[in-house]
C-alpha positions as CSV (number, residue, x, y, z in Angstrom):
1,M,190.9,14.9,-52.4
2,T,192.3,17.7,-50.2
3,A,191.0,18.2,-46.7
4,S,190.7,21.5,-45.0
5,E,190.3,21.6,-41.2
6,T,186.6,20.8,-41.3
7,A,184.7,19.5,-44.3
8,P,181.9,21.8,-45.4
9,E,178.3,20.8,-45.5
10,T,177.2,19.2,-48.7
11,A,176.4,22.1,-51.0
12,P,172.9,22.1,-52.5
13,E,172.5,22.1,-56.3
14,T,171.3,25.3,-57.8
15,T,169.2,25.9,-60.9
16,A,170.9,27.2,-64.0
17,T,169.4,29.0,-66.9
18,A,167.9,27.2,-69.9
19,S,171.1,27.7,-71.8
20,G,173.2,26.0,-69.0
21,T,174.7,29.0,-67.4
22,A,175.0,32.7,-68.1
23,S,178.5,32.3,-69.6
24,G,178.0,28.8,-71.0
25,T,177.0,27.4,-74.3
26,S,173.5,27.1,-75.7
27,A,173.6,23.4,-76.3
28,V,173.0,20.7,-73.7
29,R,176.2,19.9,-71.9
30,I,178.0,16.6,-71.5
31,D,179.5,15.7,-68.1
32,A,182.3,13.4,-69.0
33,H,183.0,12.2,-65.4
34,H,180.7,11.3,-62.5
35,H,180.1,8.5,-60.1
36,L,177.2,6.7,-58.3
37,W,177.2,4.3,-55.4
38,D,174.8,2.3,-53.3
39,L,176.3,1.5,-49.8
40,S,173.9,-1.3,-49.2
41,R,175.1,-3.1,-52.3
42,R,178.8,-2.3,-52.1
43,P,180.5,-0.7,-49.1
44,Q,182.9,2.2,-49.9
45,T,185.6,2.1,-47.2
46,W,187.2,5.2,-48.7
47,L,184.2,7.2,-47.5
48,E,184.7,6.2,-43.8
49,P,187.1,9.1,-42.7
50,P,185.1,11.9,-41.0
51,Q,186.2,14.6,-43.5
52,V,184.2,12.9,-46.3
53,A,181.1,12.3,-44.1
54,P,179.0,14.7,-46.3
55,I,179.1,12.1,-49.2
56,H,179.0,9.0,-47.1
57,R,175.5,8.1,-48.3
58,D,173.9,6.6,-51.4
59,F,173.9,8.5,-54.7
60,T,171.5,7.3,-57.3
61,V,170.8,7.9,-60.9
62,A,167.8,10.0,-60.0
63,D,170.0,12.1,-57.6
64,Y,172.5,12.7,-60.4
65,E,169.9,13.5,-63.1
66,S,168.4,16.1,-60.8
67,A,171.8,17.7,-60.1
68,A,172.7,17.5,-63.8
69,A,169.5,19.2,-65.0
70,G,170.2,22.1,-62.7
71,A,173.6,22.6,-64.4
72,G,172.4,22.3,-68.0
73,V,173.8,18.8,-68.4
74,G,171.9,16.4,-70.6
75,R,174.3,13.5,-71.1
76,S,177.0,12.0,-69.1
77,V,179.8,9.4,-68.7
78,L,179.5,7.2,-65.6
79,V,183.0,6.3,-64.2
80,Q,183.9,3.3,-62.1
81,V,184.5,3.8,-58.4
82,L,185.9,0.5,-57.1
83,P,188.2,-2.2,-58.8
84,D,185.2,-4.5,-59.2
85,A,184.0,-5.9,-62.5
86,E,180.6,-6.6,-61.0
87,E,180.2,-2.9,-60.3
88,T,180.9,-2.3,-64.0
89,R,178.2,-4.7,-65.0
90,E,175.8,-2.9,-62.6
91,F,176.8,0.5,-64.1
92,L,176.1,-0.7,-67.6
93,A,172.7,-1.9,-66.6
94,L,171.9,1.4,-64.9
95,A,173.1,3.3,-68.0
96,A,170.9,1.3,-70.2
97,G,167.9,2.4,-68.2
98,S,168.9,6.1,-67.8
99,R,167.9,9.0,-70.0
100,T,171.1,10.8,-69.2
101,I,174.0,8.3,-69.0
102,A,175.4,7.9,-72.5
103,G,178.6,5.9,-71.7
104,V,180.4,4.0,-69.0
105,V,184.1,3.8,-68.1
106,G,184.4,0.6,-66.2
107,W,187.0,-1.5,-64.5
108,A,188.8,-4.7,-65.5
109,D,192.0,-6.3,-64.2
110,L,194.6,-5.2,-66.7
111,T,197.0,-7.9,-65.5
112,R,194.7,-10.9,-66.1
113,P,195.8,-13.2,-69.0
114,D,192.3,-13.6,-70.3
115,L,191.5,-9.9,-70.3
116,A,190.3,-10.0,-73.9
117,A,187.6,-12.5,-72.9
118,E,186.6,-10.4,-69.9
119,L,186.2,-7.2,-72.0
120,A,184.1,-9.2,-74.5
121,A,181.9,-10.5,-71.7
122,L,181.4,-7.0,-70.4
123,A,180.5,-5.8,-73.8
124,A,178.0,-8.6,-74.2
125,S,176.3,-8.0,-70.8
126,P,173.1,-6.0,-70.4
127,G,173.9,-2.4,-71.4
128,G,177.3,-3.5,-72.6
129,G,177.0,-1.5,-75.8
130,L,177.5,1.6,-73.6
131,L,181.0,0.5,-72.4
132,R,183.3,3.2,-73.6
133,G,186.4,2.8,-71.6
134,I,188.4,1.2,-68.7
135,R,190.0,2.8,-65.7
136,H,192.2,1.6,-62.9
137,L,192.9,3.5,-59.6
138,V,196.6,3.9,-60.5
139,Q,196.8,6.8,-58.0
140,G,196.5,4.2,-55.2
141,E,199.4,2.0,-56.5
142,A,202.5,2.2,-54.4
143,D,204.8,1.6,-57.4
144,P,205.1,5.0,-59.2
145,R,206.0,3.0,-62.4
146,W,203.0,0.6,-62.2
147,L,201.8,1.7,-65.7
148,A,205.2,0.7,-67.1
149,R,204.9,-2.9,-66.0
150,D,204.9,-5.4,-68.9
151,D,201.7,-7.1,-67.7
152,V,199.9,-3.8,-67.4
153,R,201.1,-2.7,-70.9
154,A,199.8,-6.0,-72.3
155,G,196.4,-5.3,-70.7
156,L,196.3,-1.8,-72.2
157,R,196.9,-3.3,-75.6
158,E,193.9,-5.4,-75.1
159,V,191.9,-2.3,-74.2
160,A,193.0,-0.8,-77.5
161,A,192.1,-3.9,-79.4
162,A,188.6,-3.8,-77.9
163,G,188.1,-0.3,-79.3
164,L,187.9,1.2,-75.8
165,V,189.4,4.3,-74.3
166,Y,191.7,4.2,-71.2
167,D,191.2,6.8,-68.4
168,L,194.4,7.7,-66.7
169,L,193.9,8.3,-62.9
170,V,197.3,9.4,-61.7
171,V,198.9,11.9,-59.4
172,P,201.9,14.1,-60.4
173,H,204.7,11.8,-59.4
174,Q,203.2,9.0,-61.6
175,L,203.2,11.2,-64.7
176,P,206.6,10.1,-66.0
177,A,205.5,6.5,-66.2
178,A,202.2,7.7,-67.8
179,I,204.1,9.7,-70.4
180,E,206.2,6.6,-71.3
181,T,203.2,4.4,-71.5
182,V,201.3,6.8,-73.8
183,R,204.3,7.0,-76.1
184,A,204.6,3.2,-76.1
185,L,200.9,2.7,-77.0
186,P,200.0,5.1,-79.8
187,E,197.1,2.9,-80.8
188,L,195.3,3.5,-77.5
189,S,193.3,6.7,-76.8
190,F,194.1,7.9,-73.2
191,V,192.0,10.4,-71.2
192,L,193.7,12.2,-68.3
193,D,191.4,12.4,-65.3
194,H,191.4,15.5,-63.0
195,L,194.5,16.9,-64.8
196,A,196.5,14.5,-62.7
197,K,195.4,16.2,-59.5
198,P,197.6,19.3,-59.4
199,P,198.5,20.8,-55.9
200,V,195.9,23.6,-56.0
201,A,195.7,23.9,-52.3
202,T,199.4,25.0,-52.0
203,G,199.4,27.0,-55.2
204,E,202.4,25.1,-56.6
205,I,202.6,24.8,-60.4
206,E,205.8,22.8,-61.0
207,P,206.8,20.1,-61.7
208,W,203.1,19.3,-62.4
209,A,202.8,21.8,-65.3
210,G,205.9,20.7,-67.1
211,L,204.9,17.0,-66.9
212,V,201.4,17.8,-68.1
213,R,202.7,19.7,-71.1
214,E,205.0,16.7,-71.9
215,L,202.1,14.4,-71.7
216,A,199.9,16.6,-73.8
217,A,202.5,16.6,-76.6
218,E,201.4,13.1,-77.4
219,P,198.4,13.2,-79.8
220,N,196.6,10.2,-78.3
221,V,195.8,12.0,-75.1
222,T,192.9,14.2,-74.1
223,A,192.1,15.5,-70.6
224,K,189.2,16.3,-68.3
225,L,188.6,19.6,-66.5
226,S,187.4,17.8,-63.5
227,G,188.3,17.1,-59.9
228,L,190.1,20.4,-59.3
229,I,188.0,21.9,-56.6
230,T,188.6,19.0,-54.3
231,E,192.3,19.6,-54.8
232,A,191.8,23.1,-53.6
233,V,191.0,24.1,-50.0
234,W,187.4,22.9,-49.9
235,D,185.8,25.8,-48.1
236,D,188.1,28.6,-49.5
237,W,188.5,28.5,-53.3
238,D,187.4,30.6,-56.2
239,A,188.0,30.8,-59.9
240,A,191.3,32.7,-59.4
241,A,192.8,29.8,-57.5
242,L,192.1,27.5,-60.3
243,R,193.0,29.8,-63.2
244,P,196.7,28.9,-63.4
245,Y,195.9,25.1,-63.7
246,V,193.2,25.5,-66.2
247,G,195.4,27.9,-68.1
248,V,198.1,25.2,-68.4
249,A,195.6,22.7,-69.6
250,L,194.2,25.0,-72.2
251,D,197.7,25.9,-73.5
252,A,198.9,22.3,-73.5
253,F,195.8,20.5,-74.9
254,G,193.7,23.2,-76.5
255,P,189.9,23.2,-76.2
256,G,189.6,20.4,-78.8
257,R,191.3,18.0,-76.5
258,L,189.7,19.0,-73.2
259,M,186.3,18.0,-71.8
260,F,184.2,19.1,-68.8
261,G,183.7,16.6,-66.0
262,S,182.0,17.2,-62.7
263,D,183.4,14.4,-60.5
264,W,180.0,14.4,-58.8
265,P,179.3,13.5,-56.0
266,V,182.9,13.9,-54.9
267,C,182.8,17.5,-55.9
268,L,180.1,18.2,-53.3
269,L,182.8,18.2,-50.7
270,A,183.9,21.6,-52.1
271,G,181.0,22.8,-54.2
272,S,177.9,21.9,-56.2
273,L,177.9,20.6,-59.8
274,S,176.3,23.9,-60.9
275,R,179.0,26.0,-59.2
276,W,181.8,24.0,-60.8
277,S,180.1,24.2,-64.2
278,D,179.7,27.9,-63.8
279,T,183.3,28.3,-62.8
280,V,184.5,26.4,-65.8
281,S,182.3,28.6,-68.0
282,A,183.8,31.7,-66.5
283,L,187.4,30.5,-66.8
284,L,186.9,29.6,-70.5
285,A,185.2,33.0,-71.2
286,D,188.0,34.8,-69.3
287,A,190.6,33.0,-71.4
288,G,188.9,34.5,-74.5
289,L,187.7,31.2,-76.0
290,P,185.0,31.8,-78.7
291,A,181.7,30.0,-78.4
292,A,182.7,27.1,-80.7
293,E,185.8,26.3,-78.5
294,R,183.7,26.5,-75.3
295,E,181.3,24.1,-77.0
296,A,184.2,21.7,-77.7
297,V,185.0,21.6,-73.9
298,F,181.4,21.2,-72.8
299,R,180.2,18.8,-75.6
300,G,182.3,18.1,-78.6
301,T,185.5,16.5,-77.2
302,A,183.6,14.0,-75.0
303,T,181.3,13.1,-77.9
304,R,184.2,12.4,-80.2
305,V,186.6,10.7,-77.7
306,Y,184.0,8.4,-76.1
307,G,181.9,7.9,-79.2
308,L,178.7,9.1,-77.5
309,K,175.5,8.8,-79.4
310,D,172.3,10.9,-79.0
């Protein structure tokens, strides 16, 4: 996340048209990246700094479903927040009881020697059939080559053997190790979260763009158009500020390997789910994408990559 001098008030969700948004697709959208948390069950120490005070509260399934409906989103992928396997079990149970959550990207310790058994246990837990992927907070690792460690690579092979996707949460300086890892594991499907958090607030494009293009050259990687507005100046961004970064992603991955994600409720620091959805719609339309390609970004890619079912 990128802080401006003062964090804005949490933006209210707005109501979209029945088709999603004016420049969107006619089908119900899929949000491939959102979170939930209950502070009474699991404290979130990363929410303690004053600049993130607007989201330092509980966010429930009902809260998300209300926001999603206002943005024309009908299905979603719930993504882990903390490195906690118990959180993953709770998310799977929540997903099983939700009318919207169609899949979960959870957490497991990639370095544990019995990872295969842990993944099997997660799949066998209540709602375990909705486990679609695993993610680790690589962005927080001090070692920029954490993904290249032998024990981590061994764990990633177990993720592939379990038929799961791996979500890459990295920042630009960690992309070289991510590229090497993706090349070393062609059997694993990787999804790049938040486009590796480009420096939108400063307007810089390189070396981020070159590294993303190199990563996208590997066929086992897709990416999410998510998390970009919190890399901008929170209270002073528009579609124009994001266009260069979305343009690189479209050119590198193509719409068939991109998916929309809200990063709700983190996105509320800079704008509502509806505003971000509308912005992506406008950027795709401005890029000249026909309806079928916009449909891929808002629905098709996530359905295919995460194996989502109606």
